[in-house]
N, C-alpha and C positions, 0 to 999 in steps of 0.2 A: 504494500498499499505506500501509496506517495504522502508525504510529510506534507503539510500544511506550509505554507508558504508566511511568509513574513511583510506584511505592508511596509512599505516605505515612502513615505508622502516628503513631498518635495525632492525627489531624490536626485536630480542636477544639483541641488545650491550645495552649499561648503558643508553642511556634515552628511546631507542625504547620500549623496554620492559615496561619500567613504562608508556610510554605513553599509550601503548597497554594496561594495568590494569587500567588505570586512564579513560581509554573512556569505557574500558566496564564496570568495575563500576557505572560510569552513566547512562548506559542502549544504549551507544551509537555503532551503527556496525562498527564490525573492520574488518580490514583485514590487517593483521600482514604477512608481508612478509620479507625474507632474501633468504641468497641462499641455505640454507638446509631444510627448514620446514616450516610448513604453504605455502603459498604461495610464489611460488621459483622466487625469483629478482635476477638478475645478471646485473649489469653495461655493464660487457663485452658482454652480451648476449640479444641484444636487441627483440630478440623472446621472452623475458619473457615480457617484456616490455606493451603490448597491453592486455594480462591477466590480468594482476596487475591493470592495468589501470580501466579496463571494469567496468563503472558504478560507479567510485567512484567520491565522489564528492567533498574531497578533500585529499591533501597527506602532508603527515611528512616526509621530504626530507632531507636523512640524506648520503651525499656524504664525510663528512670530516676525517673518520678516516678508508678508502678504497684508495687504487691508480687506481683516477677515474680520467679517460679521461675529462679535463675540457670542452671539445665540447661535451662530452657524456653528461653531466649535463644540458647543453644550450639545444640540442635535446632531451631530456626528460622531461625540460619545455616547451616545446613547443608543444612536443605529451600530456602530460595531459593538458593544455589549447584546442588542438585540439580535445580530447577524452570526454570531457565538464567536466573536475575537474575546480571546480571555488575556489580554493583555496589553496594555496602553504604558508607551513610553513617552514623555510629552517633553519637547523642548521648550523652554521657557525662558527665563532671564533672573540673573543675580539682580534683586534690590537693595537696600541700606540694611544694613548690620541683621541680615538673616531674616529678612521682609521678602516676600514676593514684589517684582515690581510691579506697581500697581495695575497698569495697563495687561497685565499678562494672570491678574487673580482670577477674573471669572472662566479662562483655561483653563486654570490647575484646579475650580472649584467643579468644571464637569468631568473633568476625568476621576476627580475623588470621587464625586458621587454617581459612576458611570454603572458601576456593581461589577466593573472589571479589574483586574489585577493593577495596579498602577506605580509607577515609576515617573518623576519629575526632575528634570536636569534643569538645573539653572547656575546657565555657563557665566563669567564676567564677558569681558569685551573680547572677542576671538581676535587672534594675531593675525589670522588670513585677512583681516580687514586693510592690512598693508599691503598684500599682497595679490588679493582677488577682490575687493570690493572699495568702499569709497575714499578709501585712505591712497589707492594706487595711483590715481592720476595726480596726484599730489606729490607722491614720492617720486613719480619720473619724471616732474616739473622741477623738482630739487626745492620743493620748500612745502611743510608743513604747518602751517595757520591756521591758528584751533582756540579756541575759548576756554583753552583746558588750562591756562597758568601754569602753574609747576604741579598741580593735581597728579596722582599717580592712580593707574592702574595695572592688577594684574591676572595681565593678558594672556586668556586660555587657547590653547594648543586644539584647533578644530580637529585632529586627530586623536588627541585627548577624550574629546567630546565624543566621537564616533565609537572608542573601546567602550566607554562606558556605557553608552546607549545599547552597545550589543552583547552587554554583559547583561544590563536589565533584559533586554529581548529575550534571553536564549538559556540562560543560566537562573541559578535558585538563590534567595535572599536578598532580592531587591524590592519584592514586593511592599509597595508603602513606604518606601524612602523616598527622600530629597535631598537631592544630590548638588550642594553648589560647587561650582569647579569653576577653578583659577587655575594661572600658571605657578609656579614658586615660588615670585617676589613682586610685589609691586614697582613699576618701573613710570618715573615721568616720560612723559611723550616724548622729551629733550633725548631721555638716555635710547628709547627708542628707535627715534630717528637715529642715533649717532650710532649704534647697533648695525642697523639696515646698510646703512651706511659705511661701515669697517667691512660689512658681509657683500654687499652688493660692489663697492667702488666707485659708488655714484657722489657726488655733492650736494649734501640736504642736509638743509636748514630747518630750525622747529623756529616758529613767532608767534609769541600768545596775541591772540587778537580779544579785541571786546566782543561782546553779543554781535551790537548792530553791523559792524564790521564783517564779522564773519556770517550773518543773514544776509550781508549786503553785496558780500564774495559768491557765495552759493547761488543766488539768484539771479545776478551776471552772468553766473556758467549755466542759468538755465533750469536751475532746479526751482518746483512749488515753493511755493514761501511758505506753506504748511508744513512742508518736509524737512526746509532751512529751519525755519523755529523749533518742530520737533527735536531736531538732531542737535542742536545748539543747547536745548535743554537739555539731555542728555550729557552733554560734553561738556557743560557749565555743573553738573551734579559730581563729575569726576575731579574736577576743578575744586570744587569743596568736598572734597574729601570720602564721597560716597566708592570709589573704588581700591582706599587703599588700605586692601586685608589680601591674607591669604586665606581660601577654606579650602577643604580638607575631604573635600567630597570624591577626586581622581583615589588619592590614597586608600580612603574607606570602602569604594567600591572597586578596584583594583590591585591592594596591597603594592601600591609603587608610588614616587613620587611624579608627579606631572612633568610636561617638558620644557627647559629653559627657554625663553624667548631668542635668547643669542644662537640656541641649537636652529628653531625654528627661521631665523634671519639668513642662518648658512644653507640651510637645504631648499629654501626659496630663492636665494640668489642663484648657487647651483643648478636650480630648475628654471629658472630663464626668467621669473615672475618679472623682474627687472629689466631687462636686457633694452637694449637701444634700439628699435625697429631698423631694419637693412635702409640703407640714406638718410640717416638723421644722424647727427651729432652727440655723442654722451659728454652730459652735465658735469 
């Protein structure tokens, strides 16, 4: 009899594709779902939910990086339990002093109340934001201009998040656990920029900005005002000390220390994350 698959939502994202790859390497049947490839899944199209859930035994649930109606997350959790899903692993976000991030509270409550076994992951800011997301272009331009002052964050490697997710999806002892996930030390953005510069050979400077300057900069680059203001708020939380702590979730879940930021930077540089495109001069 074929083992029931694990459904991975956001399978093309930073953690989803790593979870998919790890499960596949373990020989675990995976149903990789996204809006455009593999099993089609869209939060706004509830007609895609049933086929994605059909026969799945566990779900890696990733609502945080999309504009998702929180009522839809609750309804999906209920639909998953009704479809026979036995385990839900939710990627949420680290809040302040061990609390959930306010925007993630409805999703956390939904999985807790679903009736399925649940595990909640609350990561710090991803290290991969510098190589795969919104900090990459500033790094390539040679300047990280942010409203973070000298605030620090214990950036967590997406590979560590994926390892914890796979353990929770496939192993015993993780039901009912909330894992706050961080790297091994809080770093100022100035230090993160220096480590990336050393690893990549690029010239990268860090420039603290005031919030109005930062919002105006993003809007001048085409970002919607609401996104610019939301990101500014999250970054000023870091300026004010919200990220200046190490969490023990990686060690509790995996029995090992999390990956250092410098190691991430070296690997990302070796993989060409900040390589200068052909025909352009490096800075």
